[in-house]
N, C-alpha and C positions, 0 to 999 in steps of 0.2 A: 543938197538936192533931196526933195521929199520922195520917199519910196511909197509910203501909204498915206492917203489923205482921207479923213472922215470929214464930210461937209454937212453940218447941221442934220445929222442922222436921227430920224424918229422911227420908233417901232412900238406898236400896240398889238395886243392880242384880241381875239374875238369877244372875250368877256369885258372888253373895255379897259383892261389894265394897260397903262402906259409904262413901258419898260425903259425905252430910250427916249430922252426928251431934249433932243438938240445936241448931239455929240459932235463936237468939232475938235479935231486933233491931227497933227502932222507928225509922222515918224520918218526920220531921215534914212537915206540909204546907208546900210551898214550899222544902224543903231540897234542897241539892245534896249527894248522898251518894256516896261511892266505896267499892267493894268491892275490896280489894287482896289479893294472894296469889300464890304461885308457881303454875306450871302444874300442873294436877292437884289443886288444893286444893279444888275444888268451886264455883268462881265461876260458870262457865258453866252448871253443873247447877242452881245456885240461881236463876239468871235464867230457865231453862226451867221450873223449878217455879213461879216467880212467874207466868209466863204460862200455866201449866196444860198445857204441852207434855209435861212429865213429871209424872205423878201422885205426890203425896207419900205416904210410908208411914205417917207419924204426925205429929201437930201440925197446924198450920193457917197459912194466909197470908191476911191480911185487907187489903183496900183500901177505905177508907171504910166499914168494917164489913161489906163483902161478902166472902164466903169463896170462895177459888179452888175449893173442893170442892163448892160448891153448884151443881149442874147447872141448877137452875131460874133462878138469877140470873147464871149465868156470862156470858151475852151482854152484860149490863150491866157486869160486872166487866172483861171483856177490852176493851171500848170505851174504857176509861180510858187505855189504853197506846198508845204508838207507839215503834218501835225503830229506831235507826240501827245496822245490822248491821256486823260486823267487815269483811266483804267487800263491803259496800254493797248487794248483792242487787238491783241494777238489772236490768231485763229487757233483754237484748241486742237483742231484736227490736223494741223500742219506742224512739222518740226520747226525749230528755231530758224534754221537756214532757209527753209521753204517760206517762212513768214517774210523774211527779208527779200527773197527772190520775187515774191508775189507782185509788189508794186512795180518793180522794174519790168516784169513780163508784160505789163499793161502798156508801157510806153517805149520800150527799147526793142530794136530789131536784132539784137545780138543773139548768138547761139546760146543754148541752155548752159553749155560749159562756161562761156564767158560770164553769163549772169551769175552762175553759182560762184565763180571765182571772185567776182565783185562783192557778192553777198558775204562771203567768208572774210574778205578783206575788211569790210565795214564792221563786221562783228568783232574782229580782232582789234580794230581801231577804237572801239568803245570798251575794251578791256575784257571781252569774253574769250575763254579758251576754246580750242577746237573740240574738246571733249563734250561741250554742250550743244554743238551745232545740230546734232541729230536727235536731241531730246525734244520733248514736247513742253509747252509752256507750264503745264501743271507739275512738271518734274524739276523745275528750277525755282529759285527764290524770287520774291517780289523785286528785289534790286536787280537781279539778272534779267527779269522780264522787262524792266524799265530800260536797261541797256539794249536789249534786243529790239525794243520798240524804237529807240533812238537810232539804231543802225538801220532799221527799215525806213525811218523818216529821212535820213540823209542819203540813202542809197539812190534816190531818184534825183539827186542834185538840185534841190529847190533853191529859189532865190530868197524865199522867206520861210523861216521856221517858226511854227506856232507851238507854244507849250501850254497845255491846259492843266493847271494845278500839278506841276511836275513832281512834287514831293508828297502828294496826298497818299496816305496809307503806308508810308514808309517810316521806320523808326528814325530817331534823330541822327544816328550815326550814318545809316544808309542814305538818308535824305541829304546829309552834308556831302557825302561822296558823289551823289548824283548831281548836286548843284555844281560841284567842281567840274564834273564831266561835261555838263551842259555849257558852262562858261568857256571851258577849254575848246569844246567842239565849235561853238559859234565863232570864237576868236580865230581858230585854225581855218575855218571855211570862209571867214570874212563876209558873212551874210547878215541880212536883217533878221532880227528875231523879235517876236511879241509874245509875252508871257502873261497869262491871267492867274492871279493868286490872291489869297487873303492874308498870306504870310509875309509880314514886313521883313523878317530876316532873310527870306528868299529874295525879296525885291532888292534889299540893300546889297546883297552879295552879287546878284546877277546884272543889275541894270546900269545903263548909262543915265537914263531918265525914267521917271515913273509918273503915272497919272492916277488920281484917286477918283472913283465914281461914287456918287451918292444920289439916289433918287433919279437915276437915269441921266445924270449930267456929270461932266468933268468939273470937279470943284478945285482941283489943284494939279499942276504939272511942274516937275522940276527934278532936281537931284535929291535922292532920298536923304542925304545928309542935311538938306535944308528944310526938311519937313517939320522938324521940331520947332522951327522959328516962324512957321506959317501963322498968320493972324486968323485964318478961317477956323471957326469953332469946331466944325465937324472934323477937319483935318487934325487939329490938336487933340481932340478926343480919340480919334482913330490911332494916332501915333502913341499917345500915352497908354491906351488900353493894350496895344500890341506889345509895348515894352514891358508892361506888367505881366502879361501872359508869358512872354519870353523868359523873364526872371523866374517865374514859377516852374517852368519846364526845364530850365538849365540844370 
């Protein structure tokens, strides 16, 4: 059963630049899917269209048969998502535990004590110790900030988790730890996840399936292990270039 369906999605900007040129893709319920591609290929735009931040010009995006274009049901549509932002997007003026509480306070009617208890539980579940709960984002490392942002994302109990370049800005060791955490979290929660990244190693580690975007179109979808045997010239070039970069950074 499909959880997310992109139906011939098109998106251009006012300057005439066509970013998405007929995206069609289905993501199954419970699937871990990766959107791969070079900078400027439309990955981030696709994510923003999925969330309704950018209106699409043509086509449709459905989640559990709810359309992103239906204003009447959009509130139910958007509640299905939570996102781990590339830059974490933690509030500098709030402590770590307050950051996690923030989203829950918008949608839950529980007491402040219950919300705080859940926030602390989520922070512990992503490997943060209680000593950091009352610190501010600037007082903890980038890896800890990523964990806190993940705790905030899962605290609202979404049906779909979105990851935007989840290892960007992290050193290789911390990036590997975060990848393990993301994979374990998605598996534990048994939910659908969609990740956008340019990093093939991240895609190979996290995904059930992956799709590659080029010039606003999906040029390949499959298991990352099968990518090297693809006959598409762009996909072959992308795969081999990624492998070369990986070897140079290992």
